[in-house]
C-alpha positions, 0 to 999 in steps of 0.5 A: 469449477476445477480452476477454482478448486486448484486456486484453493489448493494452491492457497492452502499449500503455502502459509498465509498471514491473516492480514493477507487472507483478509485482504483478498477477501475484502478486495472481493467484497470491495472493502479495505482490510488494513494499512498492510493492504496499502503495502501489498497494493502500493504499485497499483495505488501509486501507478507506474510513475511513482511506484517505479521510483518509490518504495513504501518502507514504513507505516505508523499510526498516530493517536488521532487515527491518521498514518505517517508514511515513510517512502524510500527512493530507489535512487538518491537522485529521485528523492528530490523528485519525490519531495515534489510529488508528496501532495500527489502521493497523499492524494492517491493514498487518501483516495484509496482509503476514502478519507484524509488518512495521511498525516505526514510523508517522510522521504528517506534516501 
């Protein structure tokens, strides 16, 4: 019980956004809070193979409730490799959300 109290005290000691607080709660109950949760869990969702060379830099919603993703390669040499992996990135994000959420992926150098 004391371990649980110390975690709560640490959490209250630093400021949090509502999205990050909700994201933690939704993770505990098995749901997903928002697109911001995608940014927070990028490494976990993509795995080491993609997360090591790609960074999520933008998420925008379209009118039809889908999302456009902007990804930046850690090195310009990896941009071509990422362009070959766009289908895999889309599949992993769609699997995370549980539906076809991704409209388009843009790779920035």
